N, C-alpha and C positions, 0 to 999 in steps of 0.2 A: 405497680399499683394493684392492690388486692381487688377481688370481686366486690367486696363491700364498699370500698372506696369509689369504685367506678359507678356502682349503683347510687351511692349518696351524691356523687357529683352530677350524675344524670338526672336524678330527682330534683336536685337544687336548680339545675339549669331549666328543667321543665317548669318548676315553680316560678322562677324569675320570668320566663317567657310568658307564662300565664298571667302573671302580675302585670307585665308590660302591656299585654293585649287588653286586659281588663281596664287598665288606666286609659288606654287610647279609646276604648269603646264606650265606657261608662262614665268617664270623667274621673279625676283623681280624688281619692279619699283624703280627708283632712289629716288623719293621723294613722301611723303605722306602728305595729309591734312586730319585730322580726324574731323568728325562732329558727336558729341555725346560723352558724357563723358565716357560711357562704352566702346566705340570703342577705345578711347584714352588709357584707362587703359589696354585693351587687347593688343594693340600694344606694350605698355611697358612690359607687362607680356611675350610677345613673344620675347622680346629682340630686337625689331626693332625700338627703339626710335631714333636711329641715322638717320633714314630716314624721320622723322617728320620735316616738315618745318612750319606748321601752325595748329591751332586747333580752334574749336568754343568756344564761351564764357563759355559754361557749363563745359568744360574740365579743371578742376583745380587740378586734382589728377592724378598722383603723383605731388608733388610740382614742380618738374623740368618742367612739362608741362606748367606752368605759364610763363616761359621764351619764349615760342613759340609765333609767331605772332597770334594775335586774329582776326579771320575773322568775328566776330559777332555771332549772334544767328539765326539759321534757322527759318524762319517763322515770323521774326519781321521786 
């Protein structure tokens, strides 16, 4: 695993933990847009896919995520 991959994984994990803490503390938002394939996968693993309304271009797994609106790719 490269340094960049480790950093990306760590930031994604931190983001997911922050999201989970926010949901528990402030109540769940009605709709979510995910940016980053790992964040999209985490939302599905948490069973919150019904809240997803859009995803970035890199979010192609699970297959059901492909049906969401594609907002493009950050940084392009």
